[in-house]
N, C-alpha and C positions, 0 to 999 in steps of 0.2 A: 504494500500500500504506500502511496505517496502522500506525505503530509501536505496540508494546505499552505503553510507559510514557512519561511526560513528567516533566521536572524543573522545579520552580518557579524556582530560583535561576539556573541556567545551562542552556543548551540542550546536551544531550548525546544524540546519536542512539542509538537502541536497535534491537533486532531486531524483526522482525514474525513472530509465530508464526501458522501457517496456521489453527490451531483458534480462536485469538482473533479473527483477521481475518474468517473466514467466519461465526463466531458473531455478530459485530457486523453484518455484511452481512445476515444473517438477521433480526436485530432491526429493522434499517431497513426491510426488505421487509415484515415483519409490521406495523410501524407504518403503512406505506403502505396495507396491506390494511385495517387498522382505521380509520384516519383519512382515507383517500383524499387524502392530502397528497403531491403530486408531488415535493416536495423530499426526502421520505423515500425514495421510489423512486429518485430520481436518485443519492442517496448510496449506497444499497444496490447499484445496478447499477454504479456507478463502482468500488466496492470489489470486486465480482465481476470487473470488467474487469482489475483488478490481478492477481487469481488466474489469469485466463485467459492474460494476457500471460506470466506466470511458470510456467505449468502444468508444463511438462516439467522445469523446474529442481527442482521439489519431489520428483520421483520418483527414488529411489535405485536402484542396479543390482539390489539384492535385492528390489525392488518396494515396500519400505517408503517412507515419506515423510520428508523432512527436517523437523526441528522448526521451524527458523527461517530467515528471509531476513535476512542481516546488513547493516549500513549500508554495507559495502564491496561489496555485491552477491553475496557468496558465500552458500552454503547450509550449514547445519550443525545439529548437535544431534541427540539421540535423541528421536524422536517417541513419544508415549504409545502403549501397546499398542492402544487402541481409541477413545480420546476424540476424536481428530481425525476418525476415520471417523464417529463419532456426530454431530459438528457438521456434517460434509459432508452426511450423510443428512438431518438436520433442515433444512438449507438447501434440499436438493432437494425436500423435502415442501412447504415454503413456496413455492418457486419454481414447482413444478408446479401447486399450487393456484391461483396467481395467473395463470400464463401458459399452463397447459394442456399443458405438456411438461417434460421433464427438461432440465437444462443439460448439453450434451455434454462440456464440459471438466471439470465437477465429477464427472460419471459416470466419466471416465477416471481421475481421482484416486481415486475410491472403488473402482473395480475393481482398481487397483494395490494399494491398502492392503488390500483384501479378500483378494487373492492372498497377500500377506505374512502376514496374520492366519491364513489357512488353513494356510499352510506352517509356521507357528509355534504352532499349537494355541490361538490366541486365539479364544474363543467368546463372551465377555461383551460383545458389541456390540449396538446396536439393529438391529432388522430392519425393512425397509421394509414 
């Protein structure tokens, strides 16, 4: 997982937000798609692997997603109403364009978030 922020003076670990992380993974896969540079693909897929390994931790009991993965390994924070869903969907579009299929783990996260959005009247999200 890639932390959200860095500090120049001292190293201080910060959280990883799912939306930032998957957005960055999507960027690397898009760069791979454009430049056909394997190192971009490697980074994007490595970032995806971090999400896959932690997939079930992101899902709250109410089907919403946690906002962040903290340095101590705990999850927390209130996720955006639909921003993370949008980032997951955009990743799926890129992934399916490159590999000809959807990623199953991203799909599980999207389905969970979609259920929460439906249950809470959230409608301003991107559609596939």
